[in-house]
N, C-alpha and C positions, 0 to 999 in steps of 0.2 A: 223436258227434264226426265232422265231415266231414273228408275227406282234407286233409292239409296239404302245401303245396308245400315240398320241402326243397332243391331245386336248380333253378336256371333257367340254361339255356344262352343264347348270344347270340340276341337277338330276331330272328326271321325267318330263321334259319339253315337252308337246305334240307337235309333228311335227317338232322338232328341229333337226339339223344335227350335228353329231359328226363325227370326222375323225381319222383314224389311218394310219400311213405310211406302205405301202406294204412291205413285207419281204418274204423271202423264207420259205419253209416248215420246220416244226420242224425236228430236227436231227433224232429222233426215227422214225422208219418206222411205228410202231404202231401209231394210231391216239392219239395225246396227247392233251388234253383239258386243257390248262393252266389256273390255278386259280389265278385270279387278283383282288386284293382289291384296288379300287380307293378311297383312304381316303383323300377326299378334306377337306378343312376347313369347319367345321360344321356351319351351319347357325343358328345364335341365333334366337330361336323361341319367344323371348321376354316374356318368361314365367319364373317367379321366382320359384325356388324349383323344377324345372325339371317336370312340370306337364305333364302326359302322354297325347298323342294326341288320345283321345277317341272320340266315335261318339257324346257324350254329349258335349265335348269341341268344336267340329267342328260346332255343332248346335248353339253354342253361338257366332260364328263369324258373324259379321255384315259388309258385304262388302260395305254398303253405307257409312261407315267410312274410306274406303280405304283398302289396302292390308297388312298393317303392322302386322295384327294378324295371317296371313296365315302361317302355318308351312312350312319350306323349300322353302320360297319365297325369292329369291335373291335381288329383287328390290321392295321397298315399295313405293306405290303410294298413294297419298291423294285421298279422295273421288272425288274431282274436276278433278284430273289428270286421275283417272280411268274411270270416266264417259266420259271424253273427248276422251280418247283412244277408248273406246267402240263405241262411236258416230262416230269416224273417220272410223272405220272398219265395221260399220253396213251395208254398201252398198256392201261389198265384200261377194257375195254369193259363194256357193261351186264351181260353174263353173269358177268364176273369180279367186278363190284360186288355182285351178288346172292350169289355164292359167299362173298365177304368178310363180307357181313351174316350169312349163315347161320353162318359160323365164329364170329362175335362173339356171336350169340344163343345157340348151343349152350353156350358157356362162361359167359356172363354171366346168363342167365335163371335157372339153378339158384341162383347166388349171390343174385340179387335175391329169389327166393322164400324163401330161408332167412333173409334179412334183413328181410323184410316190406316190400320196396320194389317199386312197380309202375312199370315203364318205360313211356314213351309216345313214339311216333315221330311227328315233324313231317313232313308231306309236302314235296316239293320246292317251293321258292318262289324264283324263278318256276318253274312246272312245265313247263319246256321239254323237248324230246326230248334236246337237247345244250346244254351251257352252256360257252362258249369250248372247244369241241371235247372236252368231257369228259362222260362218261355220267351219267345221272341214275337215281334209284331210284324213288320214288313220285311219278310225274308224271301218273298217272290214278287215279281213285278205286278201280278194281278191283284195282290193285296192292297196296292196303292188305291185301286178303285174302291175298296171297301172303306178306306179312310175318307175318301171324298164323299161317298154316299152317307156316311155317318152324319155329316154336317154340311150339306150342299151350300156353298157360299164362296164368293171370290176370295174371302179371307182365309179359306181352308184350302191350301195348295201344297205343292210338292217341291222339296229340295231334291233336284234330279241328279243324283250322284252316279255318273256313267260307270265308274269303277265298281261301285257296290252292286249295281244292276248286272254288270257283266260277270261278277263272281257268282251270281245266283245260278242254281242248277236248272231252273226252268225259265221260259220265256225268251224273247229276243229283244235286245236293247233298241234296235232301230224301230221295230214295230211298236215298242213301248213309247218311244218318242212320238210317233204318229198318233197312237191311241190317246195318250194324255195331252199332247200338244194341241190336237184338234179340239179338246175340250177347254183349252186356255188354262190348263192347271199347272204348268211348269213355271214356277216362280223364278228360280235361278238354277244354274247348272254347275256341278262339280266336274271338271274336265280332267279325268285321269284314266289310266289304262292298266289292265292286268293280264297275266297269263294264268290259265288254269280256272278251275271252279272250286267253290268251298267244298271240303275244307283244305284243299291243296291248291293254293294259288300264290302268285308273287306280284307285288306291285312294281311296275316297270316304267321306263320312260314312255311318253305318250305314243311314240312311233314304234314301240317294240311289242305291244300287247296283242290280244286276240281280237280286240274290237277295232273295226275300221273307223278311225276318228274323222277321217275326211267324210265318209258316209254319214257319220252322226251329225256333222256341221250341215251337210245338205239336207238331212231329215228335219233338223231344227228350222232351216230356212223354209222348207216346204210347208211347215205348219204355221209359219208366220211368227216364230219366236223372235222377240226383239229385246230380250232382257240381258242379264248379266251371265258371263261365263267366268268361272274362277278356276285357275290352275290349282290342283289339289294333290297333296301326298306326293309331291315330286321327289324322286330319288336325289340324293346328294352326289356331287362330283368330287373327285380327288384334287382339291386345289385349295387356295387360301380362303375362299369364300364358298365352301361346298353347297350350303343351302340356297344362297343367292344365285349361283351359277346354275344349279338345277332348275330353279324357278325361271331364270332368264331363258333357258333352253325351251321350257314349256311355253313361255309367252311368245317366243319367236316362232315356234311351231304353230301356235294358235293364230297369230297374225297372218302367217302364210296360208293357213287353211282357209281363213276368212276371205282373203284376197282371191284364192282360187275359186271359192264358192261364188263370190260376187261376179267373177268373169266366166262362170259356167264351165269351169275346168274339172 
């Protein structure tokens, strides 16, 4: 039985933790990368007529009025609430943030082990050095190793978001797959692509970005990864089912890439 997702946190949330219950290896001896679509309730972007989230739309968002206009934002804060939260965390620098993570892992990882749960940390997205003057955690691929070393355990693993890693200014995604995959630390994979680097990048269809996704599949196979691959942040298409069509395109591409990898193409 392949691992089954038991909890999903808000999509794209930087530095958040998701978890899946540990299971046995897939029944096939060949590495099987299960394709899983996590179709949670879609968040209302509060835009009538299905306006596309383009760069021009994003530039119109004024956070001084709060977060209600942000696409994909599960909780809306008023301007006063947002500023109060930012002020409360302003004194938490990067060192303090890592101390807090260490405190959390020391206490939670043993409980995860005893419960048969494997936690997986999503990298920062966007992987900026600072975001609205607040510190970040995993904004470079090498910082994943620090997370692992804080609490060495099978229960302390990585949610490997290819898009977020590709956005980072340092490191190489394929080398990162080999480095962390050889340690058995990749819990599951977010399969998406981007053009550019933080702070100027664009989420695109999986075959349009800077990352060679076929090479990523081959690298995952090389390190013996046999877990879940999830299509993520798929662009919408101009049709009657924009989100579903975009997701179908990503799934079709992933299926073809897996077949090519299996046949050594």
